[in-house]
VMD Tcl script that draws the C-alpha trace (Angstrom):
set ca {
  {35.19 37.86 -42.53}
  {35.57 35.43 -45.39}
  {35.21 37.10 -48.77}
  {32.20 36.01 -50.75}
  {32.42 36.24 -54.52}
  {29.10 36.68 -56.27}
  {29.15 36.79 -60.05}
  {26.56 36.32 -62.76}
  {27.79 32.76 -63.15}
  {27.32 32.26 -59.43}
  {23.68 33.30 -59.63}
  {23.10 30.91 -62.53}
  {24.51 28.19 -60.31}
  {22.16 29.22 -57.54}
  {19.17 29.12 -59.85}
  {20.18 25.71 -61.11}
  {19.95 24.31 -57.59}
  {23.70 23.77 -57.37}
  {24.19 25.31 -53.92}
  {22.40 25.78 -50.65}
  {23.74 29.26 -49.86}
  {25.38 32.30 -51.44}
  {28.57 31.54 -49.59}
  {28.90 28.09 -51.14}
  {28.26 29.17 -54.72}
  {31.73 29.71 -56.12}
  {31.07 27.51 -59.15}
  {27.76 26.45 -60.71}
  {26.85 22.81 -61.20}
  {23.96 21.12 -62.98}
  {21.08 19.56 -61.11}
  {22.10 16.13 -59.92}
  {20.10 13.57 -61.89}
  {18.13 11.08 -59.85}
  {17.03 7.64 -60.88}
  {13.29 7.57 -61.61}
  {11.24 5.48 -59.17}
  {10.04 2.09 -60.34}
  {6.48 2.97 -61.30}
  {5.31 -0.63 -61.84}
  {5.38 -3.57 -59.47}
  {8.08 -5.97 -60.64}
  {5.96 -9.07 -59.94}
  {2.42 -8.10 -60.85}
  {3.13 -5.41 -63.43}
  {0.52 -3.21 -61.74}
  {1.17 0.53 -61.39}
  {3.02 1.50 -58.21}
  {0.82 4.30 -56.88}
  {3.36 5.67 -54.39}
  {6.12 5.75 -56.99}
  {3.82 7.56 -59.43}
  {3.17 10.20 -56.77}
  {6.91 10.71 -56.30}
  {7.34 11.07 -60.07}
  {4.59 13.71 -60.04}
  {6.27 15.50 -57.10}
  {9.62 15.57 -58.93}
  {7.97 16.97 -62.08}
  {6.43 19.78 -60.04}
  {9.76 20.55 -58.39}
  {11.47 20.60 -61.81}
  {8.79 22.95 -63.16}
  {9.44 25.34 -60.28}
  {13.19 25.25 -60.96}
  {12.61 26.14 -64.63}
  {10.43 29.05 -63.58}
  {13.14 30.10 -61.14}
  {15.64 30.13 -64.00}
  {13.31 32.44 -65.91}
  {13.14 34.77 -62.89}
  {16.94 35.15 -62.99}
  {16.81 36.75 -66.44}
  {15.41 39.96 -64.99}
  {18.25 40.41 -62.51}
  {21.33 42.58 -63.12}
  {24.78 41.01 -62.89}
  {26.13 40.88 -59.35}
  {29.60 42.06 -58.43}
  {32.12 40.84 -55.89}
  {31.08 41.74 -52.35}
  {31.70 40.86 -48.73}
  {28.79 42.97 -47.50}
  {25.94 40.90 -45.99}
  {23.52 43.71 -46.85}
  {24.34 43.34 -50.55}
  {23.87 39.59 -50.29}
  {20.48 40.11 -48.63}
  {19.55 42.57 -51.38}
  {20.39 39.95 -54.01}
  {18.29 37.41 -52.12}
  {15.35 39.82 -51.91}
  {15.68 40.68 -55.61}
  {15.52 37.04 -56.57}
  {12.46 36.58 -54.35}
  {10.71 39.55 -55.93}
  {11.34 38.39 -59.49}
  {10.09 34.90 -58.63}
  {6.89 36.46 -57.27}
  {6.41 38.29 -60.57}
  {6.83 35.27 -62.83}
  {4.91 33.09 -60.38}
  {2.15 35.53 -59.57}
  {-0.61 32.96 -60.17}
  {0.94 30.33 -57.87}
  {-1.27 28.90 -55.15}
  {-1.11 26.43 -52.31}
  {-1.22 22.89 -53.63}
  {0.65 23.54 -56.88}
  {3.41 21.27 -55.60}
  {1.84 19.68 -52.53}
  {-1.26 18.32 -54.22}
  {-3.86 16.52 -52.06}
  {-2.53 13.12 -53.14}
  {1.09 14.13 -52.48}
  {0.10 15.57 -49.08}
  {-1.61 12.30 -48.13}
  {1.50 10.37 -49.20}
  {3.83 12.64 -47.20}
  {1.66 12.20 -44.10}
  {1.85 8.42 -44.54}
  {5.64 8.68 -44.80}
  {5.96 10.81 -41.67}
  {3.45 9.15 -39.34}
  {5.24 5.85 -38.59}
  {8.68 7.49 -38.34}
  {7.48 9.96 -35.72}
  {5.89 7.29 -33.54}
  {9.22 5.60 -32.80}
  {11.46 6.59 -29.88}
  {13.69 8.55 -32.25}
  {10.59 10.08 -33.76}
  {9.42 11.34 -30.37}
  {12.84 12.93 -29.83}
  {12.57 14.51 -33.27}
  {9.21 16.01 -32.34}
  {10.77 17.54 -29.25}
  {13.54 19.07 -31.38}
  {10.95 20.49 -33.75}
  {8.99 21.92 -30.86}
  {12.00 23.52 -29.17}
  {13.57 24.90 -32.34}
  {10.54 26.22 -34.19}
  {9.44 29.86 -34.32}
  {5.97 30.80 -33.13}
  {3.58 29.93 -36.01}
  {1.99 33.40 -35.79}
  {5.32 34.89 -36.92}
  {5.11 33.08 -40.25}
  {2.98 34.27 -43.13}
  {1.65 30.94 -44.38}
  {1.20 31.97 -48.00}
  {2.78 30.80 -51.24}
  {5.50 33.24 -52.40}
  {5.61 34.86 -48.95}
  {9.02 35.81 -47.60}
  {10.24 33.78 -44.65}
  {10.74 36.48 -41.98}
  {14.35 37.23 -41.13}
  {13.37 37.61 -37.47}
  {12.10 34.02 -37.28}
  {14.34 31.06 -36.58}
  {14.84 28.40 -39.23}
  {13.92 25.23 -37.34}
  {16.16 22.22 -37.67}
  {14.49 19.30 -39.43}
  {15.79 16.13 -37.71}
  {17.23 13.33 -39.80}
  {14.46 11.02 -38.57}
  {12.09 13.24 -40.55}
  {14.26 14.02 -43.59}
  {15.11 10.39 -44.25}
  {11.44 9.64 -44.81}
  {10.87 12.44 -47.33}
  {11.89 12.64 -50.99}
  {15.26 14.39 -51.46}
  {15.33 17.95 -52.77}
  {17.81 19.93 -54.87}
  {20.11 22.03 -52.69}
  {18.30 25.24 -53.59}
  {15.16 23.98 -51.82}
  {14.57 22.66 -48.32}
  {11.89 21.36 -45.99}
  {11.10 23.29 -42.81}
  {8.49 22.45 -40.18}
  {6.73 25.23 -38.28}
  {4.19 24.04 -35.73}
  {2.70 21.08 -37.55}
  {2.99 22.56 -41.04}
  {5.54 21.42 -43.60}
  {7.04 24.23 -45.67}
  {8.96 24.00 -48.93}
  {11.41 26.92 -48.82}
  {13.58 28.39 -51.56}
  {16.92 28.82 -49.81}
  {18.38 31.57 -52.01}
  {15.18 33.56 -52.55}
  {14.00 33.04 -48.94}
  {10.39 32.45 -49.96}
  {7.77 29.80 -49.21}
  {7.28 27.82 -52.41}
  {4.41 25.71 -51.03}
  {3.22 24.29 -47.71}
  {0.56 22.14 -46.12}
  {-0.80 21.93 -42.55}
  {-0.91 19.00 -40.14}
  {2.13 17.25 -41.56}
  {3.17 16.17 -38.06}
  {0.82 13.81 -36.20}
}
mol new
graphics top color blue
foreach p $ca { graphics top sphere $p radius 0.5 }
foreach p [lrange $ca 0 end-1] q [lrange $ca 1 end] { graphics top cylinder $p $q radius 0.2 }
display resetview
């Protein structure tokens, strides 16, 4: 088994969104900056409503990442280990501390009604193409039974449930995320999952037409 080195610096890297798994977190890196969307139409000068929604979405993601950094402060330093059980314990500890500092979180804190409507507009045309129909079949075949998932903000994603593949035909139509977060689709619901804490950050139903 490949040795996995987990240090305090590693966890800081995880909390900064620098890695998508414990095994890839040998060195921390800052969040990759992204160019802000053009929020005004270049010709008319009118506000670009869709771009403004994406700016709002990014601000909400950034706010979650700051809160996640705060959750790290309550965790003890982690030592070198190659034991998956210790890694899982670290994951669970991070999830628990996030729940404490985010105890008042609720559905819609990130996926607001306007952002949900925009995401549905982004997904609908892509899933009506031939590739989109194939993507829907992949989602259907790969997804866990919805009743296995506790659709609640801050809920742990069950270890017994599969993590469904999100096809590129879907991902390419959604705003990019830092590596510490990911989209997952269960049934027709879109979940925002914290990779390293294994919790549902937010979700909304009927994302898939």
